[in-house]
N, CA, C and O atoms as a Tinker XYZ file with bonds, in Angstrom:
   340  protein
     1  N      0.838000   -1.176000   -0.005000    73     2
     2  CA    -0.002000   -0.004000    0.004000    64     1     3
     3  C      0.879000    1.224000   -0.006000    63     2     4     5
     4  O      1.682000    1.407000    0.909000    81     3
     5  N      0.757000    2.056000   -0.995000    73     3     6
     6  CA     1.511000    3.306000   -1.088000    64     5     7
     7  C      0.688000    4.441000   -0.536000    63     6     8     9
     8  O     -0.526000    4.321000   -0.373000    81     7
     9  N      1.344000    5.535000   -0.251000    73     7    10
    10  CA     0.627000    6.709000    0.213000    64     9    11
    11  C      1.088000    7.212000    1.560000    63    10    12    13
    12  O      0.565000    8.208000    2.062000    81    11
    13  N      2.033000    6.561000    2.140000    73    11    14
    14  CA     2.567000    7.036000    3.390000    64    13    15
    15  C      1.958000    6.379000    4.606000    63    14    16    17
    16  O      0.972000    5.646000    4.526000    81    15
    17  N      2.579000    6.666000    5.736000    73    15    18
    18  CA     2.157000    5.997000    6.981000    64    17    19
    19  C      0.738000    6.359000    7.434000    63    18    20    21
    20  O      0.058000    5.527000    8.036000    81    19
    21  N      0.291000    7.559000    7.162000    73    19    22
    22  CA    -1.065000    7.944000    7.604000    64    21    23
    23  C     -2.110000    7.167000    6.815000    63    22    24    25
    24  O     -3.062000    6.638000    7.389000    81    23
    25  N     -1.933000    7.097000    5.498000    73    23    26
    26  CA    -2.883000    6.321000    4.690000    64    25    27
    27  C     -2.853000    4.844000    5.072000    63    26    28    29
    28  O     -3.887000    4.178000    5.102000    81    27
    29  N     -1.674000    4.352000    5.360000    73    27    30
    30  CA    -1.545000    2.937000    5.763000    64    29    31
    31  C     -2.288000    2.702000    7.079000    63    30    32    33
    32  O     -2.972000    1.690000    7.232000    81    31
    33  N     -2.159000    3.612000    8.010000    73    31    34
    34  CA    -2.832000    3.483000    9.307000    64    33    35
    35  C     -4.350000    3.533000    9.140000    63    34    36    37
    36  O     -5.080000    2.775000    9.779000    81    35
    37  N     -4.813000    4.431000    8.277000    73    35    38
    38  CA    -6.259000    4.533000    8.025000    64    37    39
    39  C     -6.761000    3.242000    7.383000    63    38    40    41
    40  O     -7.809000    2.718000    7.761000    81    39
    41  N     -5.996000    2.730000    6.401000    73    39    42
    42  CA    -6.397000    1.492000    5.746000    64    41    43
    43  C     -6.471000    0.339000    6.730000    63    42    44    45
    44  O     -7.431000   -0.432000    6.719000    81    43
    45  N     -5.472000    0.220000    7.571000    73    43    46
    46  CA    -5.433000   -0.892000    8.530000    64    45    47
    47  C     -6.562000   -0.776000    9.554000    63    46    48    49
    48  O     -7.118000   -1.793000    9.971000    81    47
    49  N     -6.906000    0.430000    9.961000    73    47    50
    50  CA    -8.019000    0.615000   10.874000    64    49    51
    51  C     -9.327000    0.184000   10.192000    63    50    52    53
    52  O    -10.157000   -0.494000   10.799000    81    51
    53  N     -9.496000    0.581000    8.937000    73    51    54
    54  CA   -10.667000    0.192000    8.171000    64    53    55
    55  C    -10.691000   -1.327000    7.948000    63    54    56    57
    56  O    -11.751000   -1.952000    7.975000    81    55
    57  N     -9.511000   -1.902000    7.730000    73    55    58
    58  CA    -9.396000   -3.344000    7.516000    64    57    59
    59  C     -9.860000   -4.113000    8.751000    63    58    60    61
    60  O    -10.657000   -5.045000    8.644000    81    59
    61  N     -9.368000   -3.727000    9.901000    73    59    62
    62  CA    -9.768000   -4.400000   11.153000    64    61    63
    63  C    -11.253000   -4.232000   11.397000    63    62    64    65
    64  O    -11.923000   -5.190000   11.783000    81    63
    65  N    -11.785000   -3.037000   11.182000    73    63    66
    66  CA   -13.205000   -2.766000   11.386000    64    65    67
    67  C    -14.036000   -3.661000   10.475000    63    66    68    69
    68  O    -15.006000   -4.277000   10.918000    81    67
    69  N    -13.657000   -3.732000    9.210000    73    67    70
    70  CA   -14.419000   -4.518000    8.233000    64    69    71
    71  C    -14.333000   -6.003000    8.570000    63    70    72    73
    72  O    -15.344000   -6.705000    8.585000    81    71
    73  N    -13.136000   -6.464000    8.836000    73    71    74
    74  CA   -12.925000   -7.881000    9.142000    64    73    75
    75  C    -13.823000   -8.338000   10.307000    63    74    76    77
    76  O    -14.370000   -9.440000   10.283000    81    75
    77  N    -13.961000   -7.494000   11.299000    73    75    78
    78  CA   -14.769000   -7.835000   12.471000    64    77    79
    79  C    -16.273000   -7.832000   12.177000    63    78    80    81
    80  O    -17.049000   -8.348000   12.982000    81    79
    81  N    -16.701000   -7.267000   11.049000    73    79    82
    82  CA   -18.122000   -7.120000   10.758000    64    81    83
    83  C    -18.613000   -7.883000    9.532000    63    82    84    85
    84  O    -19.767000   -7.728000    9.132000    81    83
    85  N    -17.771000   -8.687000    8.946000    73    83    86
    86  CA   -18.184000   -9.387000    7.726000    64    85    87
    87  C    -19.373000  -10.325000    7.989000    63    86    88    89
    88  O    -20.282000  -10.405000    7.163000    81    87
    89  N    -19.377000  -11.011000    9.091000    73    87    90
    90  CA   -20.488000  -11.911000    9.393000    64    89    91
    91  C    -21.785000  -11.110000    9.590000    63    90    92    93
    92  O    -22.836000  -11.498000    9.080000    81    91
    93  N    -21.711000  -10.022000   10.310000    73    91    94
    94  CA   -22.894000   -9.169000   10.487000    64    93    95
    95  C    -23.379000   -8.631000    9.136000    63    94    96    97
    96  O    -24.583000   -8.520000    8.906000    81    95
    97  N    -22.450000   -8.302000    8.256000    73    95    98
    98  CA   -22.776000   -7.826000    6.929000    64    97    99
    99  C    -23.602000   -8.880000    6.180000    63    98   100   101
   100  O    -24.653000   -8.578000    5.615000    81    99
   101  N    -23.103000  -10.120000    6.190000    73    99   102
   102  CA   -23.812000  -11.197000    5.480000    64   101   103
   103  C    -25.158000  -11.504000    6.102000    63   102   104   105
   104  O    -26.078000  -11.933000    5.405000    81   103
   105  N    -25.288000  -11.294000    7.394000    73   103   106
   106  CA   -26.547000  -11.541000    8.090000    64   105   107
   107  C    -27.529000  -10.381000    7.950000    63   106   108   109
   108  O    -28.662000  -10.466000    8.424000    81   107
   109  N    -27.096000   -9.287000    7.294000    73   107   110
   110  CA   -27.965000   -8.123000    7.113000    64   109   111
   111  C    -28.217000   -7.349000    8.401000    63   110   112   113
   112  O    -29.270000   -6.738000    8.582000    81   111
   113  N    -27.226000   -7.389000    9.293000    73   111   114
   114  CA   -27.400000   -6.764000   10.599000    64   113   115
   115  C    -26.688000   -5.411000   10.730000    63   114   116   117
   116  O    -26.593000   -4.869000   11.831000    81   115
   117  N    -26.193000   -4.869000    9.625000    73   115   118
   118  CA   -25.501000   -3.580000    9.681000    64   117   119
   119  C    -26.437000   -2.496000    9.149000    63   118   120   121
   120  O    -27.354000   -2.764000    8.372000    81   119
   121  N    -26.180000   -1.278000    9.585000    73   119   122
   122  CA   -26.897000   -0.127000    9.046000    64   121   123
   123  C    -26.483000    0.032000    7.575000    63   122   124   125
   124  O    -25.474000   -0.520000    7.136000    81   123
   125  N    -27.268000    0.784000    6.843000    73   123   126
   126  CA   -26.945000    1.023000    5.428000    64   125   127
   127  C    -25.567000    1.669000    5.300000    63   126   128   129
   128  O    -24.791000    1.311000    4.413000    81   127
   129  N    -25.272000    2.587000    6.153000    73   127   130
   130  CA   -23.979000    3.276000    6.137000    64   129   131
   131  C    -22.830000    2.281000    6.363000    63   130   132   133
   132  O    -21.821000    2.320000    5.660000    81   131
   133  N    -22.995000    1.400000    7.341000    73   131   134
   134  CA   -21.959000    0.411000    7.620000    64   133   135
   135  C    -21.850000   -0.618000    6.509000    63   134   136   137
   136  O    -20.751000   -1.084000    6.211000    81   135
   137  N    -22.975000   -0.984000    5.886000    73   135   138
   138  CA   -22.916000   -1.876000    4.724000    64   137   139
   139  C    -22.072000   -1.249000    3.622000    63   138   140   141
   140  O    -21.227000   -1.919000    3.030000    81   139
   141  N    -22.289000    0.004000    3.351000    73   139   142
   142  CA   -21.530000    0.700000    2.331000    64   141   143
   143  C    -20.031000    0.740000    2.681000    63   142   144   145
   144  O    -19.165000    0.628000    1.813000    81   143
   145  N    -19.767000    0.901000    3.953000    73   143   146
   146  CA   -18.368000    0.935000    4.418000    64   145   147
   147  C    -17.684000   -0.401000    4.167000    63   146   148   149
   148  O    -16.544000   -0.449000    3.706000    81   147
   149  N    -18.395000   -1.491000    4.475000    73   147   150
   150  CA   -17.852000   -2.837000    4.212000    64   149   151
   151  C    -17.638000   -3.040000    2.714000    63   150   152   153
   152  O    -16.590000   -3.533000    2.297000    81   151
   153  N    -18.615000   -2.668000    1.914000    73   151   154
   154  CA   -18.519000   -2.851000    0.456000    64   153   155
   155  C    -17.376000   -2.030000   -0.131000    63   154   156   157
   156  O    -16.663000   -2.509000   -1.012000    81   155
   157  N    -17.199000   -0.836000    0.333000    73   155   158
   158  CA   -16.127000    0.019000   -0.155000    64   157   159
   159  C    -14.769000   -0.618000    0.171000    63   158   160   161
   160  O    -13.879000   -0.661000   -0.678000    81   159
   161  N    -14.622000   -1.099000    1.381000    73   159   162
   162  CA   -13.337000   -1.693000    1.768000    64   161   163
   163  C    -13.072000   -2.990000    1.007000    63   162   164   165
   164  O    -11.949000   -3.221000    0.560000    81   163
   165  N    -14.079000   -3.830000    0.855000    73   163   166
   166  CA   -13.849000   -5.115000    0.192000    64   165   167
   167  C    -13.534000   -4.927000   -1.309000    63   166   168   169
   168  O    -12.979000   -5.828000   -1.938000    81   167
   169  N    -13.877000   -3.794000   -1.863000    73   167   170
   170  CA   -13.525000   -3.514000   -3.270000    64   169   171
   171  C    -12.026000   -3.259000   -3.430000    63   170   172   173
   172  O    -11.455000   -3.504000   -4.493000    81   171
   173  N    -11.392000   -2.762000   -2.358000    73   171   174
   174  CA    -9.958000   -2.417000   -2.475000    64   173   175
   175  C     -9.046000   -3.340000   -1.697000    63   174   176   177
   176  O     -7.825000   -3.252000   -1.826000    81   175
   177  N     -9.615000   -4.229000   -0.887000    73   175   178
   178  CA    -8.799000   -5.106000   -0.045000    64   177   179
   179  C     -8.946000   -6.554000   -0.491000    63   178   180   181
   180  O     -9.982000   -7.169000   -0.242000    81   179
   181  N     -7.925000   -7.113000   -1.148000    73   179   182
   182  CA    -8.034000   -8.502000   -1.611000    64   181   183
   183  C     -8.280000   -9.495000   -0.476000    63   182   184   185
   184  O     -9.021000  -10.462000   -0.647000    81   183
   185  N     -7.676000   -9.265000    0.651000    73   183   186
   186  CA    -7.837000  -10.206000    1.771000    64   185   187
   187  C     -9.289000  -10.242000    2.258000    63   186   188   189
   188  O     -9.852000  -11.320000    2.445000    81   187
   189  N     -9.886000   -9.082000    2.460000    73   187   190
   190  CA   -11.275000   -9.042000    2.931000    64   189   191
   191  C    -12.240000   -9.515000    1.836000    63   190   192   193
   192  O    -13.269000  -10.124000    2.126000    81   191
   193  N    -11.898000   -9.231000    0.595000    73   191   194
   194  CA   -12.723000   -9.711000   -0.524000    64   193   195
   195  C    -12.732000  -11.236000   -0.566000    63   194   196   197
   196  O    -13.788000  -11.843000   -0.742000    81   195
   197  N    -11.567000  -11.859000   -0.408000    73   195   198
   198  CA   -11.492000  -13.329000   -0.390000    64   197   199
   199  C    -12.233000  -13.909000    0.802000    63   198   200   201
   200  O    -12.951000  -14.902000    0.676000    81   199
   201  N    -12.056000  -13.286000    1.959000    73   199   202
   202  CA   -12.742000  -13.779000    3.151000    64   201   203
   203  C    -14.252000  -13.688000    2.991000    63   202   204   205
   204  O    -14.972000  -14.613000    3.365000    81   203
   205  N    -14.730000  -12.598000    2.446000    73   203   206
   206  CA   -16.166000  -12.424000    2.218000    64   205   207
   207  C    -16.672000  -13.498000    1.244000    63   206   208   209
   208  O    -17.733000  -14.081000    1.471000    81   207
   209  N    -15.945000  -13.758000    0.193000    73   207   210
   210  CA   -16.335000  -14.794000   -0.775000    64   209   211
   211  C    -16.369000  -16.171000   -0.095000    63   210   212   213
   212  O    -17.271000  -16.971000   -0.344000    81   211
   213  N    -15.391000  -16.432000    0.751000    73   211   214
   214  CA   -15.326000  -17.716000    1.478000    64   213   215
   215  C    -16.515000  -17.855000    2.422000    63   214   216   217
   216  O    -17.147000  -18.910000    2.483000    81   215
   217  N    -16.813000  -16.802000    3.145000    73   215   218
   218  CA   -17.967000  -16.831000    4.061000    64   217   219
   219  C    -19.255000  -17.057000    3.290000    63   218   220   221
   220  O    -20.099000  -17.849000    3.710000    81   219
   221  N    -19.417000  -16.366000    2.161000    73   219   222
   222  CA   -20.628000  -16.544000    1.338000    64   221   223
   223  C    -20.738000  -18.001000    0.859000    63   222   224   225
   224  O    -21.813000  -18.598000    0.912000    81   223
   225  N    -19.627000  -18.558000    0.399000    73   223   226
   226  CA   -19.641000  -19.945000   -0.040000    64   225   227
   227  C    -19.986000  -20.911000    1.067000    63   226   228   229
   228  O    -20.740000  -21.863000    0.861000    81   227
   229  N    -19.434000  -20.666000    2.244000    73   227   230
   230  CA   -19.719000  -21.523000    3.400000    64   229   231
   231  C    -21.194000  -21.453000    3.750000    63   230   232   233
   232  O    -21.818000  -22.484000    4.001000    81   231
   233  N    -21.764000  -20.252000    3.771000    73   231   234
   234  CA   -23.186000  -20.109000    4.075000    64   233   235
   235  C    -24.052000  -20.807000    3.024000    63   234   236   237
   236  O    -25.047000  -21.449000    3.360000    81   235
   237  N    -23.671000  -20.678000    1.759000    73   235   238
   238  CA   -24.415000  -21.330000    0.690000    64   237   239
   239  C    -24.404000  -22.834000    0.886000    63   238   240   241
   240  O    -25.438000  -23.487000    0.739000    81   239
   241  N    -23.249000  -23.390000    1.215000    73   239   242
   242  CA   -23.136000  -24.829000    1.434000    64   241   243
   243  C    -23.952000  -25.262000    2.654000    63   242   244   245
   244  O    -24.629000  -26.290000    2.621000    81   243
   245  N    -23.885000  -24.484000    3.713000    73   243   246
   246  CA   -24.639000  -24.836000    4.929000    64   245   247
   247  C    -26.134000  -24.803000    4.657000    63   246   248   249
   248  O    -26.873000  -25.653000    5.154000    81   247
   249  N    -26.589000  -23.829000    3.870000    73   247   250
   250  CA   -28.013000  -23.742000    3.559000    64   249   251
   251  C    -28.450000  -24.917000    2.686000    63   250   252   253
   252  O    -29.636000  -25.245000    2.650000    81   251
   253  N    -27.524000  -25.550000    1.990000    73   251   254
   254  CA   -27.861000  -26.669000    1.130000    64   253   255
   255  C    -27.876000  -27.996000    1.832000    63   254   256   257
   256  O    -28.236000  -29.011000    1.235000    81   255
   257  N    -27.492000  -28.011000    3.095000    73   255   258
   258  CA   -27.498000  -29.270000    3.845000    64   257   259
   259  C    -28.927000  -29.743000    4.052000    63   258   260   261
   260  O    -29.852000  -28.933000    4.117000    81   259
   261  N    -29.103000  -31.025000    4.153000    73   259   262
   262  CA   -30.423000  -31.600000    4.393000    64   261   263
   263  C    -30.866000  -31.355000    5.823000    63   262   264   265
   264  O    -30.061000  -31.337000    6.753000    81   263
   265  N    -32.159000  -31.168000    5.970000    73   263   266
   266  CA   -32.707000  -30.979000    7.324000    64   265   267
   267  C    -32.523000  -32.255000    8.148000    63   266   268   269
   268  O    -32.212000  -32.196000    9.337000    81   267
   269  N    -32.715000  -33.380000    7.519000    73   267   270
   270  CA   -32.535000  -34.659000    8.195000    64   269   271
   271  C    -31.181000  -35.215000    7.794000    63   270   272   273
   272  O    -30.837000  -35.209000    6.612000    81   271
   273  N    -30.418000  -35.688000    8.746000    73   271   274
   274  CA   -29.090000  -36.209000    8.390000    64   273   275
   275  C    -29.210000  -37.435000    7.493000    63   274   276   277
   276  O    -30.099000  -38.272000    7.644000    81   275
   277  N    -28.283000  -37.497000    6.564000    73   275   278
   278  CA   -28.230000  -38.675000    5.697000    64   277   279
   279  C    -27.707000  -39.848000    6.492000    63   278   280   281
   280  O    -26.925000  -39.659000    7.424000    81   279
   281  N    -28.119000  -41.053000    6.149000    73   279   282
   282  CA   -27.603000  -42.207000    6.896000    64   281   283
   283  C    -26.084000  -42.306000    6.731000    63   282   284   285
   284  O    -25.535000  -42.026000    5.665000    81   283
   285  N    -25.450000  -42.698000    7.777000    73   283   286
   286  CA   -23.999000  -42.829000    7.735000    64   285   287
   287  C    -23.633000  -44.127000    7.029000    63   286   288   289
   288  O    -24.478000  -44.998000    6.827000    81   287
   289  N    -22.393000  -44.239000    6.666000    73   287   290
   290  CA   -21.881000  -45.478000    6.053000    64   289   291
   291  C    -22.087000  -46.639000    7.018000    63   290   292   293
   292  O    -22.493000  -47.728000    6.612000    81   291
   293  N    -21.807000  -46.403000    8.288000    73   291   294
   294  CA   -21.961000  -47.471000    9.286000    64   293   295
   295  C    -23.396000  -47.958000    9.345000    63   294   296   297
   296  O    -23.628000  -49.163000    9.452000    81   295
   297  N    -24.375000  -47.046000    9.277000    73   295   298
   298  CA   -25.767000  -47.448000    9.308000    64   297   299
   299  C    -26.104000  -48.343000    8.118000    63   298   300   301
   300  O    -26.835000  -49.323000    8.259000    81   299
   301  N    -25.571000  -48.005000    6.957000    73   299   302
   302  CA   -25.813000  -48.801000    5.757000    64   301   303
   303  C    -25.213000  -50.192000    5.875000    63   302   304   305
   304  O    -25.842000  -51.174000    5.480000    81   303
   305  N    -24.009000  -50.287000    6.411000    73   303   306
   306  CA   -23.348000  -51.591000    6.585000    64   305   307
   307  C    -24.125000  -52.442000    7.572000    63   306   308   309
   308  O    -24.356000  -53.627000    7.330000    81   307
   309  N    -24.528000  -51.842000    8.682000    73   307   310
   310  CA   -25.287000  -52.593000    9.691000    64   309   311
   311  C    -26.597000  -53.106000    9.113000    63   310   312   313
   312  O    -26.987000  -54.246000    9.369000    81   311
   313  N    -27.284000  -52.267000    8.329000    73   311   314
   314  CA   -28.550000  -52.677000    7.715000    64   313   315
   315  C    -28.326000  -53.839000    6.749000    63   314   316   317
   316  O    -29.104000  -54.793000    6.743000    81   315
   317  N    -27.284000  -53.773000    5.942000    73   315   318
   318  CA   -26.996000  -54.876000    5.010000    64   317   319
   319  C    -26.648000  -56.162000    5.765000    63   318   320   321
   320  O    -27.056000  -57.247000    5.349000    81   319
   321  N    -25.914000  -56.059000    6.848000    73   319   322
   322  CA   -25.598000  -57.250000    7.659000    64   321   323
   323  C    -26.859000  -57.864000    8.257000    63   322   324   325
   324  O    -27.014000  -59.085000    8.275000    81   323
   325  N    -27.751000  -57.021000    8.739000    73   323   326
   326  CA   -29.009000  -57.536000    9.310000    64   325   327
   327  C    -29.828000  -58.276000    8.251000    63   326   328   329
   328  O    -30.402000  -59.329000    8.530000    81   327
   329  N    -29.880000  -57.733000    7.056000    73   327   330
   330  CA   -30.659000  -58.374000    5.969000    64   329   331
   331  C    -30.026000  -59.695000    5.509000    63   330   332   333
   332  O    -30.717000  -60.598000    5.037000    81   331
   333  N    -28.701000  -59.787000    5.658000    73   331   334
   334  CA   -28.041000  -61.019000    5.170000    64   333   335
   335  C    -28.124000  -62.130000    6.192000    63   334   336   337
   336  O    -27.787000  -63.264000    5.850000    81   335
   337  N    -28.541000  -61.894000    7.403000    73   335   338
   338  CA   -28.639000  -62.957000    8.426000    64   337   339
   339  C    -29.931000  -63.618000    8.364000    63   338   340
   340  O    -30.194000  -64.534000    9.143000    81   339
């Protein structure tokens, strides 16, 4: 990051602030102003942009999980053994 120590300090303060609020951002729990602040920072910060993408992907995968757990491999083996006896 170029621009001198003051710009670096401002960036790092914004980075820490954003990093701490990414989950709240995804949950829609930030004010409009704070949402814009997160969006502005993630446009210029590759690290926060990657983290946000990772969190979004994780949430998408979690939402795709089945409500009822799938049978485990062990359950299937036990059931086949019972049927074979």
